N, C-alpha and C positions, 0 to 999 in steps of 0.2 A: 331334493331327492328324498324318497321315503325309505324307511328301514327295510333292509333285505333287497332293495332294488339293485340290479346288476349294473355295475359301472364298467363302461367301455374305456379301456386303457390302451394307448398305442405307445410303444417304446420306439424312439428314433435314435439310431446308433450308426456308426460308421461301419464296423465289423471288418476293418482292414488290418487289424493287428490283434494280439492277445496279451492282456495285461490284468492288472487288478480291477480296473473299471469293467472290462469285458467279463471277468469272473463274477463280479457282483450282479451284472445284468443277467448273466446265465443263471445264477441262484434265484434271482427275482422271477425270471421266466418259468423256472421249474415250479417254484412255490405258487405263483399267481395262477398258473395253468390249472392247479388243483382246486381252485377256489370257485364255488358255484356263484358267488356274488361279484365275480369279475369276468369280463370278456376281453381277453388279451390279444393284441395284434403286435406285429413287429414290422417296422419299415426300416430297411438297411440301405446305406449308401454304397455298400459293396456286399458281395456274397462270400461269407466266411464261415467260421466256426458257429457263430451265433445263429446264423441262418439255418444251418444244418440241425442244430439243437432245436430251434423252434419247430421245424418241420417234424422232427421226431416226436415232439410233445403235442403235435396237432394244433399248433398255434398258426393262424393265418399269417403268411409272410408276403411282403412285397419288397422287391429290390429296385431302388432307383440308382442305377450306375452313375458315379461321379467322375469316372476316368475319362479324360479327354473332352470334358465339357466345361463351360463357364458357369458361374454362380447363378445367373438368372435362369439359364436352361434348367439347372438342378432344382432351383426354387419352384419353377413351374411344374416340374415333374413331381416333386414331393407334394406340392399343393393339390395336384390332381388326385394323388393317391389318398391323401388325408381327407379330401372331400368325399371320397367313396367310403371310407371307414367311419367317418363322422364320430371320432372319439370324444368322450367327455374330458379325458385327461390325456395330454400329450407330454410324455415323459422323455426328456432328452438328456444326453449323457456327456457330450463333448462340445468343444467351442463352435464348430461349424453347425452341428446339429441344434445347438441352443439358439444360434442366430436364425436358423430356419424355423425353429419353433416360435420364436418371438414374432416373426413376420406372418406366420400362418395361423397360429392357435385361435386367436380371437375371431378371425375371419370365418372360422367354422365352428364357433361356439364352444371351443375347448379351453380348458384351463391349462396353463403351461406350468409344469413341474420340472425343475432342473436340479440334477444331482451334481454337486461339486466334488470331483473325485481327487483333485489335487494334480499338480503337474510340476515338472522341474523348474526351479527358480533360475532365471538366466544370470550369468555372471557379468556381462558387459553392461555398462551404464545405458548406453543407447538402446539396447535391447529392452532393459528394464523400463525405461521411460516409454518406449513404444508399446510395451505390454500394459503399462498403467493406463495409457490413453485408450487402448483397445478395451480394457475392462471398464473404464469410465463410460465409454459410448455404449458398450454392451449392457451395462447396468441401467442406463437411461432407457434404452429400448425395452429391457426387461420390466421396468417400472411401467412404461406405457402398455406393455402387454399384460400387465398384472400377474407376472410370473412369480412363483414361490420357489424358494431354494431349500435344498436339503444338503448340508455340508457333512462330509464323513467324519469330521472332527471339529471341535471347538477351535483348535489352532487355525484350521482352514477358514472357518467362518471369520475369524479375526483378521486373517491375511486379506481376505476379499472385502473387508469392511462392510459387511452387510448387517442391517439392523435385525434384532432378534424377532421382530414381528413379521419380517419377511423371509427369515431363514432359520429353520430348525436344524438341530444336529442329529443326524441319524447315522450311527456308526455302521460300518460294514458288518456283515454277518455271514457265518459259514455253518456248514453242516458239521455236527460233532459225530465222527464215525465210531464204530466199535474199536476198543483199544487193541492195537496190533501187538501180538506177542511174538518176540523173537524165537526162533528155533534154537534151543540150547545146544543142539548137536551140530550146528554150522560153525566151522572153524572161522575165526576172524583174525585178520592180520594186525588189527589195531582199531582204536576208536575212530569214529567218523564225525567230523564237523560238516554240516550241511547248509546249503543256501539254495533258494529257488527265486527265479526272476529273469529280467532281461539284462544282458551284459552291456550295460551302458555306464558312463562315468558317474552319474548321480549315485549309483549303488556302491561306489567306493570299494570295489573288490580288490584293488591293489592293497588296501589296508589289511584285508583278510588273508591274502597271500603272504604279506610281510609278517603278519602275526603268526601264521603257521610255522614260518622259518625261524621265529624267535621262541617257539615253545621249548621248555627245558628238555634235556637229554632223556629224561624219564618218560617223555611223551613223544619221542622221536618216531614212533610207529603210527602216530595219529595222521589220518588222511583227510583231505578236503574234497567234498563232492559238490560240484557246481551244476545245478540243474536249470537249464535255459540257454538261450542264444542271444546273439546280438552283435553290434558292430565292434565291441571291445574284445571279442574272443581272441583274435590273433595277438593283440598286444598282451593280453593276460597269459596266454601260452608262453610268449616270449619272456615275460616277467618271471613266470615259474621256473623256466629253464635257467635264467640268470641267478635266481635265489638258490638254485640247487635243490628244488623240491618238485621238479616235474613228475618224478615217479610217484609222488604222494598226492597229486591233484588230478582228479577225474572231471573232465568236461563232458557231462552226460548229454548235453544238447537239449532241445525242446522236447517235452513229453506231454501227451495229452492229459494224463492223470498223474499228479505228483504223489499220490498216496503211497505207491510202492517205493518211490525214492525216499519219502519221509521215513518209511519203516527201516531204511538202511542207516539212518542218522542216529547219533548219540546226543548231539547237541546242535541246535539251529542257531546260526549267526546272521545278524542283519546290520551291516556297518554303514548304512545309507547316509548321504549327506542331507537328504530331505526325504519325507514321506508324507502322504495324506493320512491314510490308515491302512497299512499294507495287509492285503489279503493273505499273502504268503506267510506272514507272521501269525496271523489268526489261524491259518490251517495247521501250521506247525504246533501251535499250542493246543489246538483241538486234538491233534494226534497224540498229545501227551509228551511232546518233546520239551526239554529245558531250553529256554531261549535266551540268547544274549543279543541285545539290540541297542542301536544308537538312541540317545535320548533327544530325538528330533521329531518335528511335526506332531502328528497325533499319537505316536508311540507311547509317551508318558501317560496319556489318557487311558490307554489299555491297562497299564499297571496301576495307575490311580493310587499309588502308595500301598497297594496290597502285597507287594513282594512277589509278583507272579512273573516278572521278567528281570533278568540281570541287565540293568541299564548302564550304559557306558557313555559318559559325557564327552570324553576325549576322542580325537581323531588320530591319536598317535598309535602306531602299530604295537608298541611295547605294552600300552595299557590294555589293548585288546587281547594281546597274548596272555597278560596276567589274569584277566577276567575269564578267559577260556580255559586256562590251565587250572584255575581253582575248581571249576565244574568238572573238567575231565578227570581230575585226580579224586573226585569224591562221588562214587555211585550213589550213596545215600542222598547227597544233596541234589544230584541230577534227578533222581526219582521224586523227591519232595517238590522241587520246583516245577517238574513236568506235571505232577498231579495238581498243584495249585493253579497252574496256567490252564490246564484242561477244564477245571471247575469254573474258572473265571469266564472262559468262552461260553460254556453251557449257560451260565447265569446272565450274561450281559451281551454277548456278541454272537448269538445263534441266528440261524436263517429264520427261525420262527419269530424272534425279536425284530429282525429286519422287516419281515413281511407285515407284522402288526403295525410297526411305525409308519410304513408307507401307506397302509390302508387308512390309518388315521389321518395322514396328510392329504390323501386324495379326498377323504370325505370332508374335511375342513375347507378344502379349496372349493368344493362343489356347494357347500352350505354357506360360504362366505364368512365362516368363523376365522378368527385370527390364528396364524400358524403356530 
């Protein structure tokens, strides 16, 4: 390709849920749609929030519905749509989409780019073995297809055992909004610990509820704001009642834009058992919130020894209560940690950095340079 030549990129996504991966794709769609050197398309297996966003941005969209059909039927449908688009880069984001891309990309002269967003590690041995076999077969297909990978963290690249020449690390990136200023005239019942995500076991929200119940009496007015929904909601509501903290926990449900919810928080907490590189954490840091997070997955890579996150290595509620209590008791420490975190996001994890990294990967894939 020549310098300045427009690159035709097609994102292949499911769009049947909303989480960190979908948030990253949304950011890419927004940023890439503004580039004169990119022609962006979206092929979705379901019509959801990403499809609506792409249409608002003027991005050509095609939906290949997957409900009630077999894989071969879906493969033929997606293949016919890709044939019409004729992308140079076919960028896929989840397991099923990756498999489709491996089977389709070369046939239409496209380079396959795969983002590894991370996923929950199974507990049962049989499931782990089945997953290992699946990844082995998928990686063989990927090699045959000449696919290149972008892992959102070095930890994730190591977990998938991909060589550096075929897999670069491209951390997730978020927009850095103007710093929200709380209205000093608004009466507040107490400090607020916040969390954003899906209510699923891997997020370990039981630890957060138990930690809230263990805070010292001086912080008894502290509340917990949980933003998001999921299958664990009923169990968590019941646990809050058993712990005697139901009146201090707000289940806000899913919100389209978490910015307003973040503005209500004094501390952001993320006690997950595993993460790839959580967008919710990056967004909280970008908003200037001091963050307490589990030292798992790619989270320590965000901190990188810079002291921008209060990392907790323990899963014990008492240790989380201690870490949270220290921050809640010190406005100066909260302000300093929040400022350092926000600066770290602007420097290393911005949407601009994400866009530049993927542009570089696309160009190297097209020119045949090493990843």
